N, CA, C and O of each residue as an XYZ file, in Angstrom:
820
protein
N     -10.743     -6.631      0.228
C     -11.583     -5.517     -0.207
C     -12.922     -5.581      0.531
O     -13.016     -6.149      1.619
N     -13.951     -4.992     -0.075
C     -15.244     -4.925      0.597
C     -16.050     -6.212      0.453
O     -17.207     -6.264      0.872
N     -15.462     -7.239     -0.128
C     -16.135     -8.531     -0.206
C     -16.449     -9.100      1.167
O     -17.364     -9.909      1.312
N     -15.686     -8.676      2.186
C     -15.967     -9.135      3.548
C     -17.354     -8.687      4.004
O     -18.014     -9.379      4.779
N     -17.790     -7.526      3.518
C     -19.128     -7.031      3.863
C     -20.191     -7.965      3.303
O     -21.196     -8.236      3.960
N     -19.965     -8.455      2.087
C     -20.905     -9.387      1.464
C     -20.881    -10.718      2.195
O     -21.932    -11.295      2.477
N     -19.689    -11.206      2.501
C     -19.549    -12.495      3.170
C     -20.257    -12.511      4.525
O     -20.841    -13.522      4.915
N     -20.200    -11.384      5.236
C     -20.783    -11.328      6.583
C     -22.283    -11.586      6.580
O     -22.822    -12.082      7.570
N     -22.963    -11.261      5.494
C     -24.411    -11.446      5.464
C     -24.887    -12.516      4.502
O     -26.082    -12.612      4.222
N     -23.962    -13.324      3.989
C     -24.336    -14.353      3.017
C     -24.845    -15.607      3.728
O     -24.510    -15.872      4.882
N     -25.657    -16.359      3.010
C     -26.174    -17.612      3.557
C     -25.032    -18.590      3.800
O     -24.013    -18.549      3.111
N     -25.206    -19.458      4.771
C     -24.185    -20.450      5.073
C     -23.906    -21.308      3.839
O     -24.827    -21.758      3.157
N     -22.633    -21.523      3.569
C     -22.256    -22.333      2.424
C     -22.121    -21.556      1.136
O     -21.837    -22.136      0.088
N     -22.322    -20.239      1.199
C     -22.176    -19.400      0.009
C     -20.988    -18.464      0.200
O     -20.734    -17.978      1.302
N     -20.272    -18.221     -0.881
C     -19.029    -17.468     -0.823
C     -19.057    -16.402     -1.920
O     -19.354    -16.713     -3.073
N     -18.742    -15.116     -1.564
C     -18.714    -14.076     -2.594
C     -17.422    -14.114     -3.406
O     -16.329    -14.239     -2.854
N     -17.564    -14.007     -4.704
C     -16.424    -13.944     -5.624
C     -16.567    -12.655     -6.429
O     -17.656    -12.326     -6.900
N     -15.473    -11.935     -6.581
C     -15.522    -10.646     -7.261
C     -15.797    -10.795     -8.753
O     -15.201    -11.629     -9.436
N     -16.720     -9.960     -9.240
C     -16.940     -9.817    -10.679
C     -16.121     -8.661    -11.223
O     -15.602     -8.717    -12.338
N     -16.013     -7.615    -10.422
C     -15.256     -6.444    -10.851
C     -14.996     -5.512     -9.694
O     -15.780     -5.446     -8.748
N     -13.888     -4.787     -9.772
C     -13.497     -3.817     -8.754
C     -12.989     -2.566     -9.460
O     -12.220     -2.645    -10.418
N     -13.431     -1.416     -8.973
C     -12.876     -0.148     -9.439
C     -12.307      0.592     -8.235
O     -12.984      0.777     -7.224
N     -11.049      1.013     -8.363
C     -10.385      1.795     -7.326
C      -9.979      3.141     -7.916
O      -9.353      3.200     -8.975
N     -10.339      4.223     -7.222
C      -9.919      5.563     -7.616
C      -9.068      6.148     -6.503
O      -9.481      6.172     -5.343
N      -7.890      6.616     -6.854
C      -6.970      7.178     -5.867
C      -7.093      8.703     -5.873
O      -6.998      9.346     -6.918
N      -7.304      9.261     -4.684
C      -7.404     10.704     -4.562
C      -6.192     11.291     -3.853
O      -6.048     12.511     -3.785
N      -5.326     10.445     -3.328
C      -4.074     10.867     -2.702
C      -3.093      9.711     -2.790
O      -3.499      8.555     -2.913
N      -1.819     10.012     -2.727
C      -0.799      8.965     -2.767
C      -0.792      8.204     -1.446
O      -0.755      8.830     -0.386
N      -0.825      6.879     -1.479
C      -0.745      6.100     -0.233
C       0.595      6.338      0.456
O       1.617      6.444     -0.221
N       0.616      6.423      1.774
C       1.889      6.584      2.493
C       2.739      5.326      2.352
O       2.217      4.212      2.294
N       4.048      5.518      2.299
C       4.978      4.397      2.124
C       5.838      4.168      3.356
O       6.825      3.435      3.298
N       5.469      4.792      4.476
C       6.290      4.709      5.678
C       5.763      3.710      6.699
O       6.179      3.724      7.857
N       4.842      2.837      6.270
C       4.293      1.841      7.180
C       3.077      2.317      7.945
O       2.592      1.603      8.823
N       2.567      3.508      7.640
C       1.364      4.020      8.294
C       0.203      3.049      8.100
O      -0.044      2.583      6.988
N      -0.509      2.748      9.185
C      -1.665      1.854      9.112
C      -2.848      2.622      8.522
O      -3.185      3.711      8.987
N      -3.472      2.048      7.501
C      -4.609      2.676      6.849
C      -5.900      2.004      7.301
O      -5.909      0.820      7.637
N      -6.979      2.760      7.307
C      -8.300      2.238      7.657
C      -9.093      1.968      6.385
O      -9.097      2.783      5.462
N      -9.768      0.816      6.341
C     -10.628      0.477      5.214
C     -12.027      0.218      5.746
O     -12.215     -0.621      6.627
N     -13.001      0.929      5.219
C     -14.397      0.730      5.614
C     -15.205      0.339      4.390
O     -14.912      0.779      3.278
N     -16.220     -0.487      4.595
C     -17.067     -0.932      3.502
C     -18.535     -0.759      3.825
O     -18.932     -0.757      4.990
N     -19.332     -0.616      2.790
C     -20.773     -0.437      2.964
C     -21.516     -1.218      1.888
O     -21.150     -1.179      0.713
N     -22.550     -1.920      2.296
C     -23.375     -2.673      1.362
C     -24.333     -1.723      0.644
O     -25.072     -0.978      1.287
N     -24.317     -1.751     -0.683
C     -25.227     -0.924     -1.481
C     -26.493     -1.691     -1.807
O     -27.597     -1.166     -1.659
N     -26.340     -2.927     -2.250
C     -27.492     -3.761     -2.614
C     -27.075     -5.218     -2.584
O     -25.906     -5.553     -2.780
N     -28.078     -6.103     -2.329
C     -27.821     -7.535     -2.273
C     -29.059     -8.274     -2.774
O     -30.188     -7.856     -2.519
N     -28.835     -9.379     -3.490
C     -29.924    -10.298     -3.814
C     -29.365    -11.708     -3.744
O     -28.252    -11.906     -3.255
N     -30.117    -12.692     -4.225
C     -29.674    -14.079     -4.091
C     -28.479    -14.405     -4.983
O     -27.818    -15.425     -4.788
N     -28.201    -13.542     -5.960
C     -27.089    -13.803     -6.871
C     -25.781    -13.176     -6.429
O     -24.708    -13.706     -6.719
N     -25.860    -12.052     -5.728
C     -24.642    -11.365     -5.339
C     -24.925    -10.019     -4.716
O     -25.999     -9.797     -4.157
N     -23.954     -9.113     -4.813
C     -24.101     -7.830     -4.129
C     -23.174     -6.796     -4.745
O     -22.251     -7.113     -5.494
N     -23.459     -5.539     -4.396
C     -22.593     -4.419     -4.754
C     -22.219     -3.703     -3.463
O     -23.067     -3.476     -2.601
N     -20.932     -3.347     -3.337
C     -20.449     -2.671     -2.142
C     -19.588     -1.477     -2.535
O     -19.072     -1.407     -3.650
N     -19.443     -0.545     -1.606
C     -18.509      0.550     -1.783
C     -17.549      0.547     -0.605
O     -17.851     -0.016      0.447
N     -16.397      1.171     -0.780
C     -15.417      1.219      0.287
C     -14.603      2.491      0.233
O     -14.607      3.215     -0.762
N     -13.905      2.746      1.321
C     -13.071      3.941      1.434
C     -11.815      3.586      2.214
O     -11.879      2.920      3.248
N     -10.682      4.032      1.712
C      -9.407      3.859      2.392
C      -8.964      5.231      2.889
O      -8.930      6.190      2.119
N      -8.627      5.326      4.161
C      -8.229      6.612      4.723
C      -7.023      6.450      5.638
O      -6.761      5.359      6.145
N      -6.287      7.545      5.848
C      -5.149      7.516      6.759
C      -5.619      7.893      8.164
O      -6.786      8.242      8.340
N      -4.740      7.830      9.167
C      -5.171      8.100     10.544
C      -5.788      9.483     10.761
O      -6.547      9.681     11.710
N      -5.465     10.439      9.884
C      -6.048     11.774     10.029
C      -7.464     11.854      9.456
O      -8.151     12.863      9.618
N      -7.893     10.781      8.785
C      -9.208     10.778      8.160
C      -9.181     11.180      6.703
O     -10.221     11.185      6.045
N      -8.012     11.519      6.186
C      -7.900     11.902      4.778
C      -8.163     10.699      3.883
O      -7.605      9.626      4.111
N      -8.999     10.865      2.874
C      -9.318      9.777      1.951
C      -8.137      9.525      1.021
O      -7.611     10.447      0.397
N      -7.735      8.275      0.940
C      -6.663      7.858      0.033
C      -7.252      7.284     -1.253
O      -6.773      7.570     -2.350
N      -8.293      6.473     -1.103
C      -8.887      5.825     -2.278
C     -10.341      5.472     -1.993
O     -10.744      5.310     -0.841
N     -11.120      5.357     -3.066
C     -12.490      4.860     -2.973
C     -12.610      3.603     -3.827
O     -11.860      3.416     -4.785
N     -13.559      2.745     -3.469
C     -13.690      1.432     -4.104
C     -15.150      1.142     -4.396
O     -16.017      1.425     -3.570
N     -15.429      0.582     -5.561
C     -16.732      0.009     -5.879
C     -16.478     -1.439     -6.291
O     -15.636     -1.705     -7.149
N     -17.197     -2.361     -5.688
C     -16.972     -3.783     -5.950
C     -18.290     -4.485     -6.214
O     -19.276     -4.268     -5.510
N     -18.295     -5.327     -7.235
C     -19.442     -6.189     -7.529
C     -19.038     -7.633     -7.278
O     -17.971     -8.072     -7.707
N     -19.890     -8.364     -6.586
C     -19.597     -9.755     -6.245
C     -20.768    -10.643     -6.633
O     -21.912    -10.191     -6.666
N     -20.484    -11.897     -6.924
C     -21.552    -12.875     -7.060
C     -21.276    -14.025     -6.105
O     -20.135    -14.256     -5.705
N     -22.332    -14.741     -5.743
C     -22.222    -15.790     -4.742
C     -22.111    -17.158     -5.398
O     -22.840    -17.473     -6.338
N     -21.185    -17.969     -4.886
C     -21.018    -19.339     -5.359
C     -21.074    -20.263     -4.149
O     -20.997    -19.809     -3.007
N     -21.206    -21.549     -4.403
C     -21.137    -22.518     -3.313
C     -19.705    -22.562     -2.791
O     -18.760    -22.754     -3.556
N     -19.558    -22.383     -1.492
C     -18.230    -22.359     -0.891
C     -17.558    -23.720     -1.022
O     -18.218    -24.745     -0.849
N     -16.247    -23.754     -1.326
C     -15.544    -25.038     -1.404
C     -15.506    -25.698     -0.035
O     -15.433    -25.019      0.990
N     -15.555    -27.015     -0.024
C     -15.524    -27.752      1.246
C     -14.113    -27.977      1.750
O     -13.919    -28.340      2.910
N     -13.122    -27.764      0.889
C     -11.719    -27.902      1.297
C     -10.897    -26.907      0.498
O     -11.295    -26.531     -0.605
N      -9.749    -26.467      1.032
C      -8.923    -25.481      0.322
C      -8.418    -26.033     -1.000
O      -8.246    -27.241     -1.162
N      -8.181    -25.116     -1.955
C      -7.597    -25.516     -3.224
C      -6.195    -26.060     -3.031
O      -5.548    -25.785     -2.021
N      -5.727    -26.832     -4.001
C      -4.439    -27.512     -3.875
C      -3.277    -26.546     -3.725
O      -2.234    -26.907     -3.179
N      -3.448    -25.317     -4.207
C      -2.329    -24.374     -4.174
C      -2.530    -23.305     -3.106
O      -1.767    -22.340     -3.058
N      -3.524    -23.452     -2.262
C      -3.801    -22.449     -1.230
C      -2.838    -22.606     -0.060
O      -2.333    -23.699      0.197
N      -2.586    -21.503      0.650
C      -1.692    -21.520      1.802
C      -2.105    -20.433      2.778
O      -2.742    -19.447      2.405
N      -1.737    -20.628      4.014
C      -2.009    -19.600      5.025
C      -0.873    -18.593      5.114
O      -0.993    -17.598      5.829
N       0.229    -18.828      4.405
C       1.359    -17.899      4.433
C       0.984    -16.581      3.769
O       0.115    -16.541      2.899
N       1.641    -15.508      4.182
C       1.375    -14.194      3.612
C       2.675    -13.580      3.128
O       3.764    -14.028      3.487
N       2.542    -12.532      2.295
C       3.715    -11.825      1.814
C       4.423    -11.125      2.972
O       3.781    -10.566      3.861
N       5.738    -11.163      2.949
C       6.500    -10.410      3.934
C       6.458     -8.927      3.586
O       6.465     -8.559      2.411
N       6.415     -8.098      4.586
C       6.431     -6.657      4.346
C       7.162     -5.993      5.498
O       6.933     -6.336      6.658
N       8.028     -5.059      5.197
C       8.428     -4.596      3.857
C       9.786     -5.174      3.438
O      10.630     -4.447      2.914
N       9.999     -6.458      3.661
C      11.303     -7.075      3.410
C      11.781     -6.880      1.973
O      12.965     -6.628      1.749
N      10.893     -6.991      1.012
C      11.255     -6.804     -0.385
C      10.011     -6.403     -1.157
O       8.895     -6.652     -0.701
N      10.185     -5.781     -2.326
C       9.022     -5.344     -3.109
C       8.113     -6.517     -3.479
O       8.571     -7.641     -3.679
N       6.819     -6.226     -3.564
C       5.848     -7.252     -3.951
C       6.215     -7.850     -5.301
O       6.071     -9.055     -5.508
N       6.690     -7.013     -6.218
C       7.092     -7.502     -7.546
C       8.097     -8.645     -7.409
O       8.001     -9.649     -8.115
N       9.058     -8.490     -6.500
C      10.085     -9.518     -6.328
C       9.522    -10.751     -5.634
O       9.842    -11.876     -6.017
N       8.690    -10.552     -4.622
C       8.142    -11.690     -3.894
C       7.259    -12.553     -4.774
O       7.232    -13.774     -4.621
N       6.537    -11.931     -5.693
C       5.672    -12.687     -6.602
C       6.432    -13.236     -7.802
O       5.890    -14.033     -8.567
N       7.684    -12.816     -7.972
C       8.482    -13.308     -9.087
C       8.107    -12.708    -10.424
O       8.357    -13.317    -11.465
N       7.511    -11.522    -10.420
C       7.104    -10.875    -11.674
C       8.328    -10.404    -12.448
O       9.151     -9.649    -11.930
N       8.440    -10.859    -13.702
C       9.577    -10.471    -14.538
C       9.076    -10.142    -15.942
O       8.123    -10.758    -16.417
N       9.714     -9.172    -16.613
C       9.360     -8.902    -18.018
C       9.892    -10.010    -18.905
O      11.060    -10.388    -18.801
N       9.047    -10.530    -19.772
C       9.470    -11.611    -20.667
C       9.339    -11.238    -22.141
O       9.790    -11.982    -23.012
N       8.729    -10.098    -22.422
C       8.571     -9.584    -23.780
C       8.119     -8.137    -23.640
O       7.681     -7.741    -22.560
N       8.211     -7.341    -24.691
C       7.718     -5.966    -24.597
C       6.246     -5.936    -24.178
O       5.396     -6.543    -24.831
N       5.956     -5.235    -23.098
C       4.580     -5.122    -22.640
C       4.047     -6.343    -21.922
O       2.836     -6.459    -21.731
N       4.920     -7.262    -21.516
C       4.465     -8.499    -20.871
C       5.245     -8.729    -19.572
O       6.476     -8.724    -19.563
N       4.496     -8.934    -18.469
C       5.069     -9.403    -17.221
C       4.592    -10.821    -16.989
O       3.438    -11.144    -17.267
N       5.471    -11.668    -16.482
C       5.121    -13.067    -16.228
C       5.301    -13.378    -14.748
O       6.297    -12.996    -14.135
N       4.315    -14.080    -14.183
C       4.374    -14.511    -12.788
C       4.383    -16.031    -12.745
O       3.439    -16.657    -13.227
N       5.413    -16.641    -12.187
C       5.466    -18.094    -12.101
C       4.465    -18.598    -11.073
O       3.950    -17.811    -10.279
N       4.180    -19.901    -11.073
C       3.298    -20.449    -10.036
C       3.845    -20.134     -8.652
O       5.020    -20.381     -8.379
N       3.014    -19.595     -7.781
C       3.444    -19.280     -6.423
C       2.265    -19.350     -5.469
O       1.195    -18.808     -5.747
N       2.466    -20.018     -4.347
C       1.399    -20.129     -3.363
C       1.065    -18.772     -2.754
O      -0.006    -18.609     -2.169
N       1.964    -17.793     -2.880
C       1.714    -16.475     -2.304
C       0.582    -15.730     -3.012
O       0.019    -14.783     -2.462
N       0.251    -16.155     -4.225
C      -0.798    -15.464     -4.983
C      -2.173    -16.098     -4.805
O      -3.172    -15.538     -5.257
N      -2.239    -17.259     -4.152
C      -3.466    -18.059     -4.178
C      -4.460    -17.661     -3.093
O      -4.081    -17.300     -1.978
N      -5.750    -17.735     -3.451
C      -6.807    -17.624     -2.441
C      -7.171    -19.024     -1.951
O      -6.491    -19.997     -2.277
N      -8.244    -19.121     -1.168
C      -8.608    -20.399     -0.579
C      -9.024    -21.463     -1.572
O      -9.070    -22.646     -1.234
N      -9.331    -21.051     -2.806
C      -9.727    -22.013     -3.835
C      -8.563    -22.385     -4.746
O      -8.723    -23.180     -5.672
N      -7.377    -21.803     -4.479
C      -6.225    -22.105     -5.322
C      -6.151    -21.257     -6.569
O      -5.319    -21.507     -7.441
N      -7.023    -20.239     -6.670
C      -6.971    -19.288     -7.785
C      -6.148    -18.074     -7.367
O      -6.016    -17.789     -6.176
N      -5.600    -17.366     -8.336
C      -4.884    -16.135     -8.019
C      -5.878    -15.148     -7.415
O      -6.932    -14.886     -7.996
N      -5.542    -14.607     -6.258
C      -6.427    -13.681     -5.552
C      -6.657    -12.436     -6.404
O      -5.753    -11.952     -7.085
N      -7.894    -11.928     -6.349
C      -8.233    -10.752     -7.144
C      -7.362     -9.558     -6.824
O      -7.046     -8.768     -7.714
N      -6.964     -9.407     -5.559
C      -6.088     -8.303     -5.185
C      -4.715     -8.413     -5.811
O      -4.106     -7.401     -6.157
N      -4.215     -9.645     -5.962
C      -2.934     -9.867     -6.628
C      -3.043     -9.501     -8.101
O      -2.118     -8.918     -8.667
N      -4.175     -9.842     -8.728
C      -4.374     -9.491    -10.139
C      -4.420     -7.979    -10.322
O      -3.915     -7.459    -11.317
N      -5.026     -7.264     -9.361
C      -5.030     -5.800     -9.431
C      -3.600     -5.268     -9.333
O      -3.171     -4.456    -10.152
N      -2.877     -5.733     -8.328
C      -1.517     -5.255     -8.085
C      -0.611     -5.522     -9.287
O       0.104     -4.629     -9.742
N      -0.646     -6.743     -9.793
C       0.221     -7.106    -10.912
C      -0.183     -6.360    -12.183
O       0.677     -6.005    -12.988
N      -1.482     -6.120    -12.370
C      -1.936     -5.362    -13.542
C      -1.426     -3.928    -13.487
O      -1.029     -3.367    -14.508
N      -1.436     -3.331    -12.289
C      -0.904     -1.975    -12.143
C       0.598     -1.947    -12.454
O       1.074     -1.062    -13.165
N       1.341     -2.930    -11.913
C       2.774     -2.990    -12.174
C       3.058     -3.195    -13.660
O       4.000     -2.619    -14.204
N       2.231     -4.023    -14.315
C       2.411     -4.257    -15.748
C       2.161     -2.974    -16.538
O       2.888     -2.664    -17.482
N       1.131     -2.235    -16.146
C       0.834     -0.974    -16.834
C       1.977      0.012    -16.664
O       2.387      0.665    -17.623
N       2.496      0.121    -15.439
C       3.622      1.008    -15.177
C       4.838      0.614    -16.022
O       5.519      1.466    -16.592
N       5.094     -0.692    -16.089
C       6.249     -1.168    -16.849
C       6.107     -0.883    -18.340
O       7.086     -0.574    -19.020
N       4.881     -0.990    -18.837
C       4.667     -0.846    -20.282
C       4.912      0.577    -20.771
O       5.273      0.785    -21.929
N       4.715      1.563    -19.883
C       4.960      2.950    -20.283
C       6.257      3.477    -19.669
O       6.535      4.676    -19.719
N       7.055      2.562    -19.083
C       8.348      2.907    -18.508
C       8.221      4.087    -17.563
O       8.821      5.144    -17.761
N       7.411      3.868    -16.519
C       7.057      4.951    -15.602
C       8.274      5.564    -14.917
O       8.406      6.788    -14.881
N       9.165      4.735    -14.373
C      10.374      5.213    -13.701
C      10.078      6.286    -12.653
O      10.827      7.253    -12.515
N       8.981      6.106    -11.919
C       8.655      7.026    -10.851
C       8.055      8.339    -11.300
O       7.830      9.226    -10.476
N       7.789      8.487    -12.589
C       7.247      9.738    -13.104
C       5.740      9.705    -13.305
O       5.157     10.668    -13.804
N       5.106      8.603    -12.920
C       3.659      8.466    -13.050
C       3.074      7.994    -11.730
O       3.737      7.293    -10.966
N       1.843      8.375    -11.463
C       1.114      7.838    -10.321
C      -0.205      7.269    -10.845
O      -0.758      7.757    -11.830
N      -0.694      6.237    -10.174
C      -1.943      5.604    -10.586
C      -3.123      6.459    -10.143
O      -3.226      6.840     -8.978
N      -4.013      6.754    -11.090
C      -5.231      7.501    -10.801
C      -6.398      6.564    -10.546
O      -7.180      6.780     -9.620
N      -6.519      5.514    -11.371
C      -7.613      4.557    -11.180
C      -7.264      3.212    -11.796
O      -6.461      3.115    -12.725
N      -7.893      2.178    -11.249
C      -7.806      0.821    -11.791
C      -9.221      0.272    -11.839
O      -9.921      0.264    -10.826
N      -9.645     -0.186    -13.008
C     -10.975     -0.773    -13.184
C     -10.769     -2.169    -13.768
O     -10.355     -2.305    -14.920
N     -11.056     -3.206    -12.980
C     -10.746     -4.570    -13.394
C     -12.003     -5.439    -13.398
O     -12.834     -5.356    -12.494
N     -12.124     -6.263    -14.419
C     -13.222     -7.232    -14.532
C     -12.623     -8.631    -14.535
O     -11.671     -8.910    -15.264
N     -13.194     -9.512    -13.709
C     -12.721    -10.894    -13.625
C     -13.615    -11.767    -14.490
O     -14.816    -11.876    -14.240
N     -13.029    -12.389    -15.505
C     -13.846    -13.136    -16.458
C     -13.769    -14.651    -16.274
O     -14.687    -15.361    -16.684
N     -12.705    -15.157    -15.670
C     -12.608    -16.582    -15.333
C     -11.519    -16.755    -14.279
O     -10.627    -15.914    -14.161
N     -11.592    -17.861    -13.502
C     -10.558    -18.082    -12.479
C      -9.170    -18.161    -13.086
O      -8.989    -18.681    -14.187
N      -8.196    -17.641    -12.363
C      -6.799    -17.678    -12.777
C      -6.069    -18.657    -11.864
O      -5.950    -18.414    -10.664
N      -5.583    -19.752    -12.418
C      -4.999    -20.841    -11.654
C      -3.633    -20.445    -11.088
O      -2.699    -20.163    -11.839
N      -3.527    -20.427     -9.751
C      -2.265    -20.035     -9.114
C      -1.169    -21.075     -9.319
O       0.009    -20.768     -9.133
N      -1.529    -22.295     -9.696
C      -0.539    -23.343     -9.930
C       0.000    -23.316    -11.358
O       0.812    -24.161    -11.736
N      -0.454    -22.344    -12.150
C      -0.017    -22.195    -13.535
C       0.705    -20.852    -13.668
O       0.540    -19.969    -12.825
N       1.491    -20.702    -14.707
C       2.115    -19.413    -15.002
C       1.037    -18.412    -15.424
O       0.106    -18.758    -16.150
N       1.176    -17.176    -14.961
C       0.236    -16.118    -15.325
C       0.987    -15.006    -16.041
O       2.023    -14.541    -15.566
N       0.469    -14.585    -17.173
C       1.069    -13.472    -17.906
C       0.140    -12.260    -17.844
O      -1.083    -12.396    -17.825
N       0.749    -11.076    -17.813
C       0.033     -9.808    -17.810
C       0.495     -9.030    -19.037
O       1.615     -8.522    -19.088
N      -0.395     -8.950    -20.026
C      -0.057     -8.325    -21.298
C      -0.688     -6.943    -21.383
O      -1.899     -6.798    -21.222
N       0.124     -5.939    -21.634
C      -0.339     -4.547    -21.625
C      -0.459     -3.997    -23.038
O       0.329     -4.323    -23.926
N      -1.472     -3.150    -23.220
C      -1.646     -2.401    -24.459
C      -1.899     -0.946    -24.077
O      -2.875     -0.640    -23.392
N      -1.022     -0.053    -24.520
C      -1.191      1.360    -24.216
C      -2.222      1.952    -25.175
O      -1.981      2.057    -26.377
N      -3.372      2.336    -24.623
C      -4.446      2.897    -25.443
C      -4.245      4.385    -25.692
O      -4.673      4.921    -26.714
N      -3.593      5.037    -24.749
C      -3.314      6.467    -24.907
C      -2.098      6.817    -24.075
O      -1.967      6.365    -22.937
N      -1.208      7.622    -24.640
C      -0.084      8.157    -23.877
C       0.083      9.615    -24.241
O       0.528      9.947    -25.340
N      -0.273     10.478    -23.319
C      -0.188     11.912    -23.555
C       0.735     12.569    -22.561
O       1.425     11.890    -21.800
N       0.752     13.891    -22.562
C       1.634     14.612    -21.661
C       1.130     14.607    -20.229
O       1.917     14.721    -19.290
N      -0.204     14.472    -20.055
C      -0.764     14.533    -18.706
C      -1.137     13.170    -18.142
O      -1.071     12.968    -16.929
N      -1.532     12.220    -19.009
C      -1.893     10.906    -18.495
C      -1.769      9.839    -19.566
O      -1.714     10.129    -20.761
N      -1.728      8.594    -19.103
C      -1.701      7.435    -19.996
C      -2.795      6.467    -19.577
O      -3.134      6.370    -18.397
N      -3.345      5.753    -20.550
C      -4.376      4.751    -20.304
C      -3.873      3.424    -20.871
O      -3.528      3.329    -22.049
N      -3.838      2.400    -20.012
C      -3.279      1.105    -20.406
C      -4.280     -0.002    -20.093
O      -4.848     -0.041    -19.001
N      -4.493     -0.895    -21.046
C      -5.308     -2.092    -20.811
C      -4.371     -3.258    -20.532
O      -3.400     -3.478    -21.256
N      -4.676     -4.004    -19.471
C      -3.841     -5.148    -19.084
C      -4.725     -6.386    -18.994
O      -5.747     -6.381    -18.308
N      -4.332     -7.431    -19.682
C      -5.075     -8.695    -19.670
C      -4.196     -9.766    -19.025
O      -3.058     -9.987    -19.437
N      -4.753    -10.430    -17.997
C      -4.036    -11.561    -17.392
C      -4.554    -12.854    -17.995
O      -5.721    -12.955    -18.375
N      -3.676    -13.837    -18.077
C      -4.069    -15.135    -18.630
C      -3.121    -16.208    -18.134
O      -1.951    -15.938    -17.863
N      -3.634    -17.435    -18.014
C      -2.786    -18.597    -17.739
C      -2.227    -19.116    -19.056
O      -2.356    -18.463    -20.091
N      -1.603    -20.297    -19.016
C      -0.935    -20.830    -20.202
C      -1.901    -21.146    -21.341
O      -1.472    -21.295    -22.485
N      -3.206    -21.250    -21.046
C      -4.188    -21.497    -22.113
C      -4.362    -20.278    -23.010
O      -4.834    -20.395    -24.141
N      -3.980    -19.107    -22.505
C      -4.129    -17.880    -23.277
C      -5.481    -17.214    -23.140
O      -5.683    -16.113    -23.652
N      -6.429    -17.875    -22.447
C      -7.751    -17.283    -22.267
C      -7.705    -16.250    -21.146
O      -7.131    -16.523    -20.091
N      -8.295    -15.069    -21.346
C      -8.218    -14.020    -20.329
C      -8.824    -14.447    -18.996
O      -9.869    -15.096    -18.954
N      -8.159    -14.075    -17.920
C      -8.704    -14.252    -16.576
C      -9.236    -12.933    -16.038
O     -10.260    -12.902    -15.354
N      -8.534    -11.836    -16.350
C      -8.994    -10.510    -15.941
C      -8.628     -9.503    -17.012
O      -7.661     -9.670    -17.755
N      -9.433     -8.449    -17.068
C      -9.188     -7.354    -18.007
C      -9.224     -6.064    -17.205
O     -10.249     -5.730    -16.611
N      -8.110     -5.334    -17.183
C      -8.018     -4.128    -16.364
C      -7.710     -2.915    -17.228
O      -6.955     -2.997    -18.196
N      -8.311     -1.786    -16.858
C      -7.948     -0.511    -17.439
C      -7.281      0.318    -16.356
O      -7.882      0.593    -15.317
N      -6.041      0.717    -16.595
C      -5.260      1.451    -15.600
C      -4.984      2.852    -16.154
O      -4.458      3.002    -17.256
N      -5.345      3.867    -15.379
C      -5.089      5.249    -15.764
C      -3.927      5.777    -14.922
O      -3.964      5.727    -13.692
N      -2.912      6.276    -15.589
C      -1.694      6.757    -14.956
C      -1.547      8.251    -15.227
O      -1.622      8.688    -16.376
N      -1.339      9.026    -14.180
C      -1.188     10.466    -14.309
C       0.277     10.848    -14.223
O       0.997     10.378    -13.342
N       0.717     11.696    -15.133
C       2.110     12.131    -15.133
C       2.353     13.107    -13.984
O       1.558     14.020    -13.764
N       3.441     12.916    -13.259
C       3.791     13.773    -12.138
C       4.387     15.086    -12.641
O       4.748     15.947    -11.838
């Protein structure tokens, strides 16, 4: 995301960590392998962190999504976390849901087993993975079956999510109407303490 903009101007030895990200979709992302452009802009910065905005667009310049991200700065780790890896998800060999091992384990609950594919350099589940899995959990909870599209995702990160532990995504449907649904998704490790809290808005097609 736009955290790279913060990292580029941070003091040596300091690393930006996301506090929250909001993504609003204004068009459906292409699914044919089209390369998308992502641009970021610094809004404000101080010694504690920064706020950035971003835009995702297709080759024609059409806006696909907008992003607002808040980051805070921490001391950068001197060595990678125990569960970190340089490997990346294969695309488009299989759906991300399958590669991450996300499976329903109870009504409104998706579970992700420990996997190095979800880890950032500190061995925590990457914030982007938490966004993706929260969206999938929200879709599953309202049994989307291709009849809904995501309008927005607003996620707050409240504590690190250990990639070496099982992660659950528990959904609560706050509203389900004829035009849209609003779902809250909370991720947590085996301790049960929330790692992220997301609000996902789904629009009926």
